[in-house]
PALO-416787 format. One record per residue (C-alpha): residue in three letters; z negated, x negated, y. Coordinates in steps of 0.25 Angstrom, whole numbers, plus 5000, padded with zeros to 4 digits. Layout:
PALO-416787
ALAZXY ...
***
This chain:
PALO-416787
MET465746445420 PHE464446395426 VAL464246355440 ALA463146265444 ARG462546285458 SER461446205465 ILE460346275472 ALA459446215483 ALA458046245479 ASP457446155490 HIS456446095480 LYS455945955483 ASP455745915468 LEU456145945454 ILE456446095451 HIS455746135438 ASP456046275436 VAL456846395441 SER456646545438 PHE457546665442 ASP457146805445 PHE457646915436 HIS458846945444 GLY459246795446 ARG459246805461 ARG457946725464 MET457546585458 ALA456246515459 THR456246365457 CYS454946275455 SER454946125458 SER454046005457 ASP453946015473 GLN452846125469 SER453746245475 VAL454446365470 LYS455646405477 VAL456346545476 LEU457846555478 VAL458646685479 SER460146715478 GLY461046835479 VAL462546865477 GLY463246755485 ILE462046695490 PRO461546555486 TRP460146525481 LEU459246505493 VAL457746465493 VAL456946585499 GLY455546535497 SER454646425490 VAL453246425485 TRP452346305483 ALA452046295468 GLY450646275463 PRO449746305451 TRP449546455457 LEU450946475462 SER451146625466 CYS452446645460 SER453146725448 GLN452346715435 ARG453346635428 LEU453446525439 LEU451946535441 VAL451646505427 GLY452746395427 LEU452146325439 VAL450746335433 GLY451246265421 ILE451546145429 PHE450146125434 PHE449346175422 PHE449846115409 PHE449246205398 PRO448646335404 PHE449646455405 LEU449346555416 ARG449846695417 ARG449646755431 ARG449846895437 ALA449846925452 PRO448847035455 ASP449647085467 VAL451147065466 MET451247075481 ASN450346955482 LEU450846845472 SER449846735478 GLN448746795469 TRP448746775454 SER447646805444 LEU447546725430 GLN447946815419 HIS448046725407 GLU447846575403 VAL448346525390 SER448046385385 CYS449146315378 LYS448446185375 LEU449746115378 SER450346085392 CYS451246195395 SER452646165400 CYS453346305400 ILE453046445397 SER453846575394 TRP453446725395 ASN454046805384 PRO454946905392 SER454947015382 SER454647155388 SER454447225375 ARG453047275372 ALA453247225357 HIS453147085362 SER451847035368 PRO451946945381 MET452146805376 ILE452146665382 ALA452846535377 VAL452246405381 GLY452946275380 SER452246135381 ASP452845995384 ASP451645925379 SER452145795374 SER450745765367 PRO450945725352 ASN449845825348 ALA450645945355 MET451545995344 ALA452046135347 LYS452546155361 VAL452746305362 GLN451746415361 ILE451846565362 PHE450746645368 GLU450646805366 TYR449846905375 ASN448846985367 GLU448547125372 ASN447247125365 THR446646995370 ARG447446995383 LYS447746855381 TYR448846765377 ALA448746695363 LYS449646595356 ALA450546665347 GLU451446555342 THR451746405343 LEU453146355341 MET452746235332 THR454146185331 VAL454246155346 THR453546015347 ASP454345955359 PRO453945975373 VAL454446105378 HIS454946115393 ASP455346265394 ILE455246385385 ALA455746525387 PHE455646665380 ALA457046735380 PRO456946875387 ASN456846985376 LEU457647105378 GLY457247175365 ARG457147065354 SER456047075344 PHE455846925345 HIS455746815356 ILE456646705359 LEU456046575365 ALA456846455371 ILE456146315372 ALA456646195380 THR456146065374 LYS456945945369 ASP457946055365 VAL458146205367 ARG457546295356 ILE457546445354 PHE456546515346 THR456346655342 LEU454946725340 LYS454946845331 PRO453646925331 VAL453046935317 ARG452747075313 LYS451347125318 GLU450847155304 LEU451047015300 THR450246955312 SER448746955314 SER448247085322 GLY447947055336 GLY448546915336 PRO449746855343 THR451146895338 LYS451646795328 PHE453146755328 GLU454246705319 ILE454746585327 HIS456146535325 ILE456946435332 VAL458346485333 ALA459046375341 GLN458746235345 PHE459746155354 ASP459746015359 ASN461046025367 HIS460345975380 ASN460045835372 SER458845825381 GLN457545895385 VAL457746045388 TRP456946085400 ARG457246235403 VAL457646355395 SER457946495401 TRP458446625395 ASN459446725401 ILE458846865404 THR459246925391 GLY458746805383 THR460046775376 VAL460446655384 LEU459546525385 ALA459746415395 SER459246275394 SER459246155402 GLY458946015399 ASP459045865403 ASP460445865400 GLY460745935414 CYS461246065407 VAL460846205405 ARG461346265392 LEU461446405388 TRP461146455374 LYS461446595368 ALA461346645354 ASN462546715347 TYR462446845338 MET461946755326 ASP460746705335 ASN461446565335 TRP461146495349 LYS462246415355 CYS462446345369 THR463346435377 GLY463446365390 ILE463046235398 LEU462746225412 LYS462646085419 GLY461846075432 ASN462946005440 GLY464046115435 SER464846005427 PRO465446055414 VAL464846025400 ASN465745965389 GLY465846025375 ASN464945925368 SER463845945378 GLN463846095376 GLN463746085361 GLY462645985360 ASN461745985348 SER461046115344 THR460346185332 PRO460646325336 SER460146395323 LEU458746355317 GLY458246485313 SER458346455298 THR457446325298 ILE456546315310 PRO455846455309 ASN455246425296 LEU454646295302 GLN454146365315 ASN453546475307 SER452846385297 LEU452346295308 ASN451746425315 GLY451146465301 SER450446335300 SER449846345314 ALA449446495312 SER448046445315 ARG448246405329 
***
């Protein structure tokens, strides 16, 4: 049973994003009022605002929030920053800048800690220009050049992308990527063997779409994984948060629905319309499109 509780974040405008710390006891919220507020909670203690920071292009905050806020002000550069002194977070030096050629609406770091996987960034775009086709690009860090280079483009994602999220990787040999667009889409990215790729170039992937859901019947705005990368949460204009999980046969299904006001959801709404298994058809299309754009 899910219980909905309201939290007074004391923002003066629309809240765009929230982020929890590793233990789930601190929460940061960012709003159109140009501020980030930090809330804390404990056992038996309600959420309380303990501080706020005025947000700007060079906000000194955690790397994830900084990058997200920079994206509001700068449409296509992607910035990665590192604090030279962890005790003084007001000073940051530019480490990398990657041009995506499209306006950037969202990014996601690949959270894999395995040395077998190079650092990766997925970038989504909500560019509505008819000339802008593919809306998701994957960038990989190259140890030799010490730069990020484009590894893949998801050619089948042509609708504006509102959010994107790599699933935490606790030992998988491949990556899972969730995308929020006009529906929910889940992709797997399986690295091609090194001997089959160009030496020194970025990793190539076999890209498969394993699930696509339109249960929200509206635009999907946020996707987020649990800490083990086994459950995906999505939120849309239907006012619901939906939870998705794969069974032992890797078939993804909706396992729960949460409404913001706490009201129950009827059975028909829970079923919705879904295409849970696309592995036999779409991968060939995606990979053929990737092959046709190999010269990018």
